PATIFI-331706 format. One record per atom (N, C-alpha, C): residue number from 1; residue in one letter; atom name; y, x, z. Coordinates in steps of 0.05 Angstrom, whole numbers, always signed. Layout:
N
PT   resi   resn   name        v        u        w
PT    NUM      A     CA        Y        X        Z
...
//
This chain:
167
PT   resi   resn   name        v        u        w
PT      1      M      N     -919     +221     -261
PT      1      M     CA     -920     +247     -275
PT      1      M      C     -892     +256     -282
PT      2      I      N     -887     +281     -278
PT      2      I     CA     -862     +294     -285
PT      2      I      C     -868     +317     -304
PT      3      V      N     -854     +317     -327
PT      3      V     CA     -856     +338     -347
PT      3      V      C     -828     +351     -349
PT      4      L      N     -827     +377     -346
PT      4      L     CA     -802     +392     -349
PT      4      L      C     -803     +406     -376
PT      5      V      N     -783     +401     -393
PT      5      V     CA     -782     +414     -419
PT      5      V      C     -757     +432     -419
PT      6      L      N     -763     +458     -420
PT      6      L     CA     -742     +478     -419
PT      6      L      C     -737     +491     -446
PT      7      G      N     -713     +499     -452
PT      7      G     CA     -707     +513     -476
PT      7      G      C     -678     +521     -477
PT      8      G      N     -672     +540     -494
PT      8      G     CA     -645     +549     -498
PT      8      G      C     -629     +530     -515
PT      9      A      N     -604     +537     -519
PT      9      A     CA     -587     +520     -536
PT      9      A      C     -599     +519     -564
PT     10      R      N     -600     +495     -575
PT     10      R     CA     -609     +490     -603
PT     10      R      C     -638     +499     -607
PT     11      S      N     -654     +499     -586
PT     11      S     CA     -682     +507     -588
PT     11      S      C     -700     +485     -598
PT     12      G      N     -691     +460     -597
PT     12      G     CA     -707     +437     -604
PT     12      G      C     -719     +423     -580
PT     13      K      N     -710     +429     -556
PT     13      K     CA     -722     +418     -532
PT     13      K      C     -719     +388     -531
PT     14      S      N     -697     +377     -539
PT     14      S     CA     -693     +347     -538
PT     14      S      C     -713     +334     -557
PT     15      A      N     -716     +344     -581
PT     15      A     CA     -734     +332     -600
PT     15      A      C     -763     +334     -590
PT     16      V      N     -770     +356     -577
PT     16      V     CA     -797     +358     -566
PT     16      V      C     -801     +337     -544
PT     17      A      N     -781     +334     -527
PT     17      A     CA     -783     +314     -505
PT     17      A      C     -785     +286     -516
PT     18      E      N     -769     +280     -537
PT     18      E     CA     -770     +254     -549
PT     18      E      C     -798     +248     -561
PT     19      A      N     -810     +268     -573
PT     19      A     CA     -837     +265     -584
PT     19      A      C     -858     +261     -562
PT     20      L      N     -854     +274     -539
PT     20      L     CA     -872     +270     -516
PT     20      L      C     -872     +241     -507
PT     21      V      N     -849     +229     -504
PT     21      V     CA     -847     +202     -493
PT     21      V      C     -852     +180     -514
PT     22      A      N     -852     +187     -539
PT     22      A     CA     -854     +167     -560
PT     22      A      C     -879     +150     -557
PT     23      G      N     -901     +161     -548
PT     23      G     CA     -925     +146     -545
PT     23      G      C     -929     +132     -518
PT     24      W      N     -910     +135     -500
PT     24      W     CA     -912     +124     -474
PT     24      W      C     -906      +94     -474
PT     25      E      N     -912      +82     -451
PT     25      E     CA     -907      +53     -448
PT     25      E      C     -877      +47     -452
PT     26      Q      N     -872      +27     -468
PT     26      Q     CA     -845      +19     -475
PT     26      Q      C     -835       -1     -454
PT     27      P      N     -809       -4     -450
PT     27      P     CA     -789      +11     -463
PT     27      P      C     -785      +38     -449
PT     28      I      N     -774      +57     -464
PT     28      I     CA     -766      +83     -454
PT     28      I      C     -737      +81     -444
PT     29      T      N     -732      +90     -420
PT     29      T     CA     -705      +91     -410
PT     29      T      C     -696     +120     -415
PT     30      Y      N     -675     +123     -431
PT     30      Y     CA     -664     +149     -438
PT     30      Y      C     -639     +152     -422
PT     31      V      N     -639     +172     -404
PT     31      V     CA     -616     +177     -387
PT     31      V      C     -601     +201     -398
PT     32      A      N     -577     +195     -408
PT     32      A     CA     -560     +216     -420
PT     32      A      C     -540     +226     -399
PT     33      T      N     -539     +252     -396
PT     33      T     CA     -519     +263     -377
PT     33      T      C     -496     +277     -391
PT     34      G      N     -497     +279     -417
PT     34      G     CA     -476     +292     -432
PT     34      G      C     -453     +273     -438
PT     35      W      N     -430     +284     -444
PT     35      W     CA     -407     +268     -451
PT     35      W      C     -390     +286     -469
PT     36      A      N     -372     +273     -483
PT     36      A     CA     -354     +288     -501
PT     36      A      C     -325     +281     -493
PT     37      A      N     -310     +302     -487
PT     37      A     CA     -281     +298     -483
PT     37      A      C     -268     +291     -509
PT     38      P      N     -246     +276     -509
PT     38      P     CA     -233     +268     -534
PT     38      P      C     -226     +292     -552
PT     39      E      N     -221     +315     -540
PT     39      E     CA     -213     +339     -555
PT     39      E      C     -237     +356     -564
PT     40      D      N     -261     +345     -561
PT     40      D     CA     -286     +360     -567
PT     40      D      C     -303     +345     -588
PT     41      P      N     -294     +345     -614
PT     41      P     CA     -309     +331     -634
PT     41      P      C     -337     +343     -639
PT     42      T      N     -341     +368     -634
PT     42      T     CA     -367     +380     -638
PT     42      T      C     -388     +368     -619
PT     43      M      N     -380     +365     -594
PT     43      M     CA     -398     +353     -574
PT     43      M      C     -403     +323     -581
PT     44      A      N     -383     +309     -590
PT     44      A     CA     -386     +281     -598
PT     44      A      C     -406     +280     -621
PT     45      E      N     -405     +299     -639
PT     45      E     CA     -424     +299     -662
PT     45      E      C     -452     +304     -653
PT     46      R      N     -456     +322     -634
PT     46      R     CA     -483     +327     -622
PT     46      R      C     -494     +302     -609
PT     47      I      N     -477     +288     -594
PT     47      I     CA     -486     +264     -580
PT     47      I      C     -493     +243     -601
PT     48      A      N     -477     +240     -622
PT     48      A     CA     -483     +221     -643
PT     48      A      C     -510     +227     -657
PT     49      T      N     -516     +252     -661
PT     49      T     CA     -541     +261     -673
PT     49      T      C     -565     +253     -655
PT     50      H      N     -562     +257     -629
PT     50      H     CA     -583     +249     -610
PT     50      H      C     -587     +219     -611
PT     51      R      N     -565     +204     -610
PT     51      R     CA     -567     +175     -610
PT     51      R      C     -581     +165     -636
PT     52      A      N     -574     +176     -658
PT     52      A     CA     -585     +167     -684
PT     52      A      C     -615     +172     -685
PT     53      R      N     -625     +192     -671
PT     53      R     CA     -653     +200     -672
PT     53      R      C     -670     +182     -654
PT     54      R      N     -658     +169     -635
PT     54      R     CA     -673     +152     -616
PT     54      R      C     -680     +125     -628
PT     55      P      N     -704     +115     -622
PT     55      P     CA     -711      +88     -631
PT     55      P      C     -693      +68     -618
PT     56      S      N     -687      +46     -632
PT     56      S     CA     -669      +25     -621
PT     56      S      C     -682      +11     -597
PT     57      S      N     -708      +13     -594
PT     57      S     CA     -721       -1     -571
PT     57      S      C     -717      +14     -545
PT     58      W      N     -708      +39     -546
PT     58      W     CA     -703      +54     -521
PT     58      W      C     -677      +44     -508
PT     59      V      N     -677      +42     -482
PT     59      V     CA     -653      +34     -466
PT     59      V      C     -638      +60     -459
PT     60      T      N     -613      +61     -466
PT     60      T     CA     -597      +85     -460
PT     60      T      C     -579      +80     -436
PT     61      I      N     -581      +98     -417
PT     61      I     CA     -563      +98     -393
PT     61      I      C     -545     +122     -395
PT     62      E      N     -519     +118     -395
PT     62      E     CA     -500     +140     -396
PT     62      E      C     -494     +147     -367
PT     63      A      N     -510     +165     -355
PT     63      A     CA     -507     +171     -327
PT     63      A      C     -485     +192     -321
PT     64      G      N     -480     +209     -340
PT     64      G     CA     -460     +230     -335
PT     64      G      C     -469     +246     -310
PT     65      G      N     -451     +248     -291
PT     65      G     CA     -457     +263     -266
PT     65      G      C     -473     +247     -246
PT     66      D      N     -478     +222     -250
PT     66      D     CA     -493     +205     -231
PT     66      D      C     -522     +202     -238
PT     67      L      N     -535     +225     -243
PT     67      L     CA     -564     +224     -250
PT     67      L      C     -580     +214     -226
PT     68      I      N     -574     +222     -202
PT     68      I     CA     -590     +213     -179
PT     68      I      C     -588     +183     -176
PT     69      G      N     -564     +172     -179
PT     69      G     CA     -560     +143     -178
PT     69      G      C     -577     +129     -199
PT     70      A      N     -577     +140     -224
PT     70      A     CA     -593     +128     -245
PT     70      A      C     -623     +128     -238
PT     71      L      N     -632     +150     -226
PT     71      L     CA     -661     +151     -218
PT     71      L      C     -667     +130     -197
PT     72      H      N     -649     +126     -179
PT     72      H     CA     -654     +105     -159
PT     72      H      C     -652      +77     -170
PT     73      T      N     -635      +73     -190
PT     73      T     CA     -631      +47     -203
PT     73      T      C     -655      +40     -220
PT     74      Y      N     -667      +60     -232
PT     74      Y     CA     -690      +55     -251
PT     74      Y      C     -715      +71     -241
PT     75      P      N     -727      +62     -219
PT     75      P     CA     -749      +77     -207
PT     75      P      C     -776      +73     -221
PT     76      E      N     -777      +53     -239
PT     76      E     CA     -803      +47     -253
PT     76      E      C     -800      +51     -283
PT     77      G      N     -822      +53     -296
PT     77      G     CA     -822      +55     -325
PT     77      G      C     -819      +83     -335
PT     78      S      N     -823      +87     -361
PT     78      S     CA     -821     +113     -374
PT     78      S      C     -792     +121     -377
PT     79      M      N     -787     +147     -371
PT     79      M     CA     -759     +156     -372
PT     79      M      C     -757     +184     -384
PT     80      L      N     -736     +188     -400
PT     80      L     CA     -729     +215     -410
PT     80      L      C     -701     +221     -401
PT     81      I      N     -698     +244     -387
PT     81      I     CA     -672     +253     -378
PT     81      I      C     -663     +276     -395
PT     82      D      N     -639     +274     -407
PT     82      D     CA     -629     +295     -424
PT     82      D      C     -600     +299     -419
PT     83      A      N     -593     +319     -405
PT     83      A     CA     -606     +343     -395
PT     83      A      C     -594     +352     -369
PT     84      L      N     -607     +370     -355
PT     84      L     CA     -597     +378     -329
PT     84      L      C     -572     +396     -331
PT     85      G      N     -569     +411     -352
PT     85      G     CA     -546     +428     -355
PT     85      G      C     -520     +413     -356
PT     86      T      N     -519     +391     -371
PT     86      T     CA     -495     +375     -373
PT     86      T      C     -490     +360     -347
PT     87      W      N     -512     +353     -333
PT     87      W     CA     -509     +341     -306
PT     87      W      C     -496     +361     -287
PT     88      V      N     -505     +385     -287
PT     88      V     CA     -493     +406     -270
PT     88      V      C     -463     +410     -277
PT     89      A      N     -458     +412     -303
PT     89      A     CA     -430     +416     -312
PT     89      A      C     -411     +394     -305
PT     90      A      N     -421     +370     -299
PT     90      A     CA     -405     +347     -292
PT     90      A      C     -395     +348     -264
PT     91      H      N     -405     +367     -248
PT     91      H     CA     -397     +369     -220
PT     91      H      C     -377     +391     -214
PT     92      P      N     -357     +384     -198
PT     92      P     CA     -337     +405     -190
PT     92      P      C     -351     +429     -178
PT     93      D      N     -344     +452     -187
PT     93      D     CA     -355     +478     -177
PT     93      D      C     -386     +479     -182
PT     94      L      N     -396     +462     -200
PT     94      L     CA     -425     +461     -207
PT     94      L      C     -442     +456     -182
PT     95      A      N     -431     +443     -162
PT     95      A     CA     -445     +438     -137
PT     95      A      C     -462     +412     -139
PT     96      V      N     -488     +416     -142
PT     96      V     CA     -507     +393     -144
PT     96      V      C     -526     +394     -121
PT     97      D      N     -537     +371     -114
PT     97      D     CA     -556     +368      -92
PT     97      D      C     -584     +370     -104
PT     98      V      N     -595     +394     -105
PT     98      V     CA     -621     +399     -117
PT     98      V      C     -643     +383     -102
PT     99      D      N     -642     +383      -76
PT     99      D     CA     -662     +369      -60
PT     99      D      C     -662     +339      -65
PT    100      A      N     -638     +328      -68
PT    100      A     CA     -636     +299      -73
PT    100      A      C     -646     +292     -101
PT    101      L      N     -642     +310     -120
PT    101      L     CA     -652     +305     -147
PT    101      L      C     -683     +306     -147
PT    102      V      N     -694     +326     -134
PT    102      V     CA     -723     +328     -132
PT    102      V      C     -735     +304     -118
PT    103      A      N     -723     +295      -97
PT    103      A     CA     -733     +272      -82
PT    103      A      C     -732     +247     -100
PT    104      A      N     -710     +244     -115
PT    104      A     CA     -707     +221     -133
PT    104      A      C     -728     +222     -155
PT    105      L      N     -734     +245     -166
PT    105      L     CA     -755     +248     -186
PT    105      L      C     -782     +240     -174
PT    106      L      N     -788     +250     -151
PT    106      L     CA     -813     +245     -138
PT    106      L      C     -816     +215     -129
PT    107      G      N     -793     +202     -125
PT    107      G     CA     -793     +174     -117
PT    107      G      C     -798     +154     -140
PT    108      R      N     -797     +164     -165
PT    108      R     CA     -802     +146     -187
PT    108      R      C     -832     +140     -190
PT    109      S      N     -838     +116     -198
PT    109      S     CA     -867     +108     -202
PT    109      S      C     -875     +111     -231
PT    110      G      N     -855     +115     -249
PT    110      G     CA     -861     +117     -277
PT    110      G      C     -860     +147     -286
PT    111      P      N     -873     +153     -309
PT    111      P     CA     -872     +180     -319
PT    111      P      C     -844     +188     -328
PT    112      T      N     -838     +213     -324
PT    112      T     CA     -811     +223     -329
PT    112      T      C     -812     +250     -343
PT    113      V      N     -797     +252     -365
PT    113      V     CA     -792     +278     -378
PT    113      V      C     -764     +286     -372
PT    114      V      N     -761     +311     -363
PT    114      V     CA     -735     +322     -356
PT    114      V      C     -730     +345     -375
PT    115      V      N     -707     +344     -389
PT    115      V     CA     -699     +366     -407
PT    115      V      C     -679     +383     -392
PT    116      S      N     -683     +410     -395
PT    116      S     CA     -664     +427     -381
PT    116      S      C     -660     +453     -397
PT    117      E      N     -637     +465     -394
PT    117      E     CA     -630     +490     -407
PT    117      E      C     -642     +513     -392
PT    118      E      N     -657     +530     -407
PT    118      E     CA     -667     +555     -396
PT    118      E      C     -645     +576     -402
PT    119      V      N     -631     +584     -381
PT    119      V     CA     -609     +602     -385
PT    119      V      C     -616     +631     -379
PT    120      G      N     -639     +636     -369
PT    120      G     CA     -647     +663     -361
PT    120      G      C     -653     +682     -384
PT    121      L      N     -654     +672     -408
PT    121      L     CA     -660     +688     -432
PT    121      L      C     -635     +695     -447
PT    122      A      N     -612     +687     -438
PT    122      A     CA     -587     +690     -453
PT    122      A      C     -572     +716     -443
PT    123      V      N     -550     +721     -456
PT    123      V     CA     -533     +743     -449
PT    123      V      C     -522     +738     -421
PT    124      H      N     -520     +759     -405
PT    124      H     CA     -509     +757     -378
PT    124      H      C     -480     +749     -380
PT    125      P      N     -472     +727     -367
PT    125      P     CA     -444     +717     -369
PT    125      P      C     -425     +737     -357
PT    126      T      N     -401     +739     -369
PT    126      T     CA     -381     +757     -359
PT    126      T      C     -361     +744     -341
PT    127      T      N     -363     +718     -337
PT    127      T     CA     -344     +704     -319
PT    127      T      C     -359     +694     -294
PT    128      E      N     -343     +690     -274
PT    128      E     CA     -354     +680     -248
PT    128      E      C     -366     +653     -253
PT    129      S      N     -353     +635     -267
PT    129      S     CA     -363     +608     -272
PT    129      S      C     -389     +609     -288
PT    130      G      N     -390     +627     -307
PT    130      G     CA     -415     +630     -323
PT    130      G      C     -438     +640     -307
PT    131      R      N     -433     +659     -289
PT    131      R     CA     -454     +669     -271
PT    131      R      C     -463     +647     -252
PT    132      R      N     -444     +631     -242
PT    132      R     CA     -450     +609     -224
PT    132      R      C     -468     +589     -238
PT    133      F      N     -462     +582     -263
PT    133      F     CA     -478     +563     -278
PT    133      F      C     -506     +574     -281
PT    134      V      N     -509     +599     -288
PT    134      V     CA     -536     +610     -291
PT    134      V      C     -551     +609     -265
PT    135      D      N     -538     +616     -243
PT    135      D     CA     -551     +615     -217
PT    135      D      C     -560     +587     -209
PT    136      V      N     -542     +567     -213
PT    136      V     CA     -549     +540     -206
PT    136      V      C     -572     +530     -224
PT    137      M      N     -570     +535     -250
PT    137      M     CA     -592     +526     -268
PT    137      M      C     -618     +539     -261
PT    138      G      N     -618     +565     -254
PT    138      G     CA     -643     +578     -247
PT    138      G      C     -655     +566     -222
PT    139      T      N     -639     +561     -202
PT    139      T     CA     -649     +548     -177
PT    139      T      C     -659     +520     -183
PT    140      L      N     -644     +504     -198
PT    140      L     CA     -651     +477     -205
PT    140      L      C     -677     +476     -221
PT    141      N      N     -679     +492     -242
PT    141      N     CA     -703     +492     -258
PT    141      N      C     -728     +500     -242
PT    142      Q      N     -725     +519     -225
PT    142      Q     CA     -748     +527     -208
PT    142      Q      C     -757     +504     -189
PT    143      A      N     -737     +490     -178
PT    143      A     CA     -744     +468     -160
PT    143      A      C     -757     +445     -175
PT    144      V      N     -748     +438     -198
PT    144      V     CA     -760     +417     -214
PT    144      V      C     -788     +426     -224
PT    145      A      N     -790     +450     -232
PT    145      A     CA     -816     +461     -241
PT    145      A      C     -837     +460     -219
PT    146      A      N     -828     +465     -194
PT    146      A     CA     -846     +465     -171
PT    146      A      C     -860     +438     -167
PT    147      V      N     -846     +416     -175
PT    147      V     CA     -858     +389     -171
PT    147      V      C     -868     +377     -197
PT    148      A      N     -864     +391     -219
PT    148      A     CA     -872     +380     -245
PT    148      A      C     -902     +383     -249
PT    149      D      N     -914     +363     -262
PT    149      D     CA     -942     +364     -269
PT    149      D      C     -947     +381     -294
PT    150      D      N     -926     +384     -310
PT    150      D     CA     -928     +399     -336
PT    150      D      C     -901     +411     -340
PT    151      V      N     -900     +437     -348
PT    151      V     CA     -875     +451     -354
PT    151      V      C     -879     +463     -382
PT    152      R      N     -860     +459     -399
PT    152      R     CA     -861     +470     -427
PT    152      R      C     -836     +485     -433
PT    153      L      N     -840     +507     -448
PT    153      L     CA     -817     +522     -458
PT    153      L      C     -816     +519     -488
PT    154      V      N     -792     +511     -497
PT    154      V     CA     -789     +506     -526
PT    154      V      C     -773     +530     -538
PT    155      V      N     -785     +542     -558
PT    155      V     CA     -772     +564     -573
PT    155      V      C     -775     +558     -602
PT    156      A      N     -752     +557     -617
PT    156      A     CA     -752     +552     -645
PT    156      A      C     -767     +527     -653
PT    157      G      N     -764     +506     -636
PT    157      G     CA     -777     +481     -641
PT    157      G      C     -806     +479     -634
PT    158      R      N     -817     +500     -623
PT    158      R     CA     -845     +501     -615
PT    158      R      C     -848     +500     -585
PT    159      S      N     -867     +484     -576
PT    159      S     CA     -870     +479     -548
PT    159      S      C     -894     +496     -537
PT    160      L      N     -888     +511     -517
PT    160      L     CA     -909     +528     -504
PT    160      L      C     -913     +517     -476
PT    161      P      N     -938     +509     -469
PT    161      P     CA     -944     +500     -441
PT    161      P      C     -943     +525     -423
PT    162      L      N     -930     +522     -400
PT    162      L     CA     -929     +543     -380
PT    162      L      C     -949     +538     -358
PT    163      P      N     -964     +559     -350
PT    163      P     CA     -984     +555     -329
PT    163      P      C     -970     +550     -302
PT    164      P      N     -984     +538     -283
PT    164      P     CA     -973     +534     -256
PT    164      P      C     -966     +561     -244
PT    165      S      N     -947     +560     -226
PT    165      S     CA     -939     +584     -211
PT    165      S      C     -962     +594     -194
PT    166      S      N     -965     +620     -193
PT    166      S     CA     -986     +632     -176
PT    166      S      C     -975     +639     -149
PT    167      A      N     -949     +635     -145
PT    167      A     CA     -937     +642     -119
PT    167      A      C     -941     +621      -99
//
């Protein structure tokens, strides 16, 4: 089973995803794709908040940009991936292999929750790199949603189930 949890910045998507997996078979493998540069104390604080919220029984994998490798390394058991946006940002020119990610997700035998940033509701970026990020995230989110058994949109900490695509 694959569950995609989408939401904007600070929407509560990670907390919703954590609550979803809390009742699943233990241990939970938490795959973190975010990182904090030494000159970014705000991001380090966000990561620390996420770490403090997780139960100590969860196994944390700091995958950074190697999310596909982590999926291949841990093909079984319950998994929470947080998040696709920081995974994309870890790649030069935001160039990610969407098909390889989808294949790796489908190749897992355990249930997986994937957290991702919904960027289509935000202000239109004024920079080329910002527009590229929105385009990549839109393509990536649609590809993961196409194979997900459940897709949820989180707004203000509330989770809304999204119906399957009619296309």
